[in-house]
N, C-alpha and C positions, 0 to 999 in steps of 0.2 A: 616522256617522249622515246620513242624507240630509236636508239643510236646504232643498232646493229647494221642497217643498210650503209651508213656512213663509214663505219669501220670496215665493211667488206670492200667498199670502193678504194678506201686508203690502202688496205692490204694489196689489192690488185695494182694499183698505181705504184706502189713501192718497188714492185718487181720490174718495172720498166727502166731502161736507160735514160739518162738526161735527155738525149735527143729525141726519144720516143715520148718522153713525159712533156716536153715543151710543144710537142705536135698533137697531143691528146686534148681533144674537146673535154672540157669539164674538170681538167685536173686543178686548175687554179680555183675553180668554184668549190671543189671538194675541199681544198686547203682552207680556204676562207670560211667554209662551213665548220671545219674542225676548230679553227681559232675562235669562232663565235661561240661554239658550244663550250670550249674550255673557259672562256671568259665569263659565260652565263652559269657555270658550274653543273652543266649538263653531262658533262664528260670529265674524267680525271685520269692522270697519268698512272695512277696506281689505285688499288681498291682494297678494302679490308674484307676479308672472307668471313663466314660465320664463326669459324674456329679461332679468329683473331689474328690470322697471319695475313701479312700485306704482300700483294703481288702486283707486278707491273701489268699494264694494259698495252700489249705489244703494238696494236693498231694505232694506239694514240701516239706512242713514240715514233712510230714509222711516219705517221702523218706530219709530225713536227720536223723530222729529218727531211721530209719532201719539201718543206718550205725553203730549205736551204738550196735544194737542187733546182727548185723553181726560180729562186730569186737571182736578181742581178745586182751587182754593187752599184750603189749610186748615193748621191748626197741626200741628206735629210736633215731635219731640225730647222731652227730659226737662223737667220743670217748672221746673227751675232753669237751663236752658239752652234757651229756646224757639226754634223756627224756624216760618217759614211758606212753604210752597212748593207746587207741584202735588203732589197725594197720590200721583200715579204715580212721583214721583221723591224718595223719602226717601233718607237716607243708608244706604249699604250696610254691612252686618256681614259683613265678608269671613271666609273660613274660615281664620282665624289658626292653628289647631291642625292641620288637615289639610294645610295648606301651608306651615307654619312661617314665617307672615307676621309681621313685627314692625310693629306700629303704636304708636309710643311715645306715651304720653299728652302731651296739651297743645294740643289745637285742631285737629288734622288731620281731613279729611273725604274719603270716598271715596263717590261717588254710585252709585246702582244702575246695572247695566249696563256697569261697567268689569271688566275681566279683570285680577286680580292674581295673578301667577305665584308659584312656590315660592320661599321665602327671600328675598322682597323686604322691604326695610326702608323704612319711612316715619317720616322725622324730623319733629317738629312745628314750626310748623304748615305743612302742605302740603295740596294739593287735587288729586284726580283726578277727572275729569269723566266723564260717561256716554259709552260707546262707546269709551273708551280701553283700550289693552292694554299692559300693563307686564310684560315677560318675567322669566324666573327669575334671581334673584340680583342684581337691580337695586336700587340706591339712589336714593330720592327724598328730597333733603335738605331742610332747613327753608326755608319761604317758597318753594318750587318749586311750579310749576303744570304739570300734565299736562292739556291742553285736551281738548275732546270729540272723539272718534274719533282722537286722536293715537296712533301706534304706536310703542312703546319696546321695543327688544330686550332680549336677556340680557345681564347683567352691564354694564349701564350705570349710569353715576354722573352723576345730575342734581344738580350742586352747588347750594349754598344760593342762593336767589332766582333760578334758572334759569326762564325762561318758555318752555313749549313750547306754541305756539298751537294751537288747535282750529278745527274747521269742521263745521257741519252743513248749511249752504247756501252755494253751489249744491250741489245733490245729488250731481252727477257730479264735483265737485272732491276730489281725494285730499287727505288731511291730512298734516300733518308726520310724517315718518319718521325715527326715530333707530334705526339698525341695531346689531347686537350690538357689545359691548365699547367703545362710545363714551364718552368723557369729556366732559361739557358743563360748562364752567367757570361760577363764580358770576357772578350778574348778566348772563348771556347771555340773548339772546332769539332764537328761532327760529320763523318764522312762514310762512304762506302756502304751505303744501305742500312746503316745502323737504325734500330728502332728504339725509340725513347718512349716508354709507356706513360700513360696518364698520371699527372700529377707529380711526376719526378722533378728533381731539382739538380741541376747541372752546375757545380761551383765554378767560379771564375778560373779561366785558364785550363779547363779539363779538355783533353783531346780523347775522341772516341773514334775509332776506325776498325776496319776488319782485322788487323793484327793486334789490337789492344786487349789484353786480358783485364777483366774487372773483378776485383776481390771484394766480396761481400763479407764485411766483418760481421755483420748482424746474423746472417744465415749460415755463415762459414761455407761459401760455395764460391766458385770461380766461373765467371761467364766469358765465353769466347764465340766469335763467329766460327762457322764450319763451311764446308763446300756446299751444304745444303740448306743453311739458315744463317741470317746475319746476326751480328751482336745485337742482344736486347738488353735494355735497361729495365728493370721491373718497375711497375707502377709504384708511385710514391717514394721511391728510392732517393736518397740524398747522396750524390756523387762528388767526390773532390778529388784533386791531383794528388798523387802519392808517388811512391818509388819502391822499387824492389831490388835486391842485390843482383848484380850481373854475375853470370857464372864464369868459371874459370880461375885458375890460380892468379893470373895477371890482373884480373878485375878486382879479386878479392885483396891482392897485396897493395892495390891503389884505391881501394874503397869505392870503386865505380858502382853506381846505381842506375837503373833504367826507369824512365818515367812510366808510371801506370795510372789507373783510376781505381778509387776505393769507394765503396758504399760504407758510410759510417753510421747511418741510421735510416729510419723510414719515417715519413710524415704520419703524424696522427691526423685523425678525421677533422679535427678543428684547428690544426697548425697551418698557419700562413706559410708560404713557400719561403719567403725571405727569413721569417723567424727560424724556421727549420734549419736553413743553412747558417744563419748566424749561431745557432745553438750548436750545431755540429762543429763549427770552427773554433768554439771557445776552448 
């Protein structure tokens, strides 16, 4: 299905003031069409190019932001569990039967405009925000967050309290991407457009963001984000929390170290992600 006409409409609507937007025929229809396309998987907030780089879809992010400008604050939810938010962003009722999705009772929420793939499991309480994509067979464990527009691949395990950051603005900034088959350990945080390539293992408590250097002990390289590219974790890498000495005489005198991330090994073709992590930590 050709989504270009919808994207062109969203681009044009985004340039209007809120007053103009509320008076424009078809503005709400265009927003609702966007939400339906996102939930059906026809549109994504970021796409992977042929060269492997991930780029944001500006029209999609603009359309999501339009929803906040079109919305009015109001009550929603059941009388025994009330909420108040923009009426354009109620909780989603995902197609649990059609896609064999499990949303276990206990306080989870999925916002409209998120795509939830087949056989996804959501353990309570967890939250998936607008524009996010969660691929087939993925597990979103308790207290995990999938931020706005974050892209989560197939067969990913987001362990308990894993935080996957989101981004709506700047419009052109690509979101966090977790590719297929990745294991993200509990209490980890992945932010600021970081890309975790296929099959990587992120150990418990690891923090990855735009200012985090990652030291590859296997290939003897250092990975960093730059002005032109996000931090990338190579495919199959096993990443664990580490530390490095802080600079300066005062830091050396007091034995101060800074947190960093370290790649300690790469998964073998037949190595289970958990087994790879356990072996790396021994």
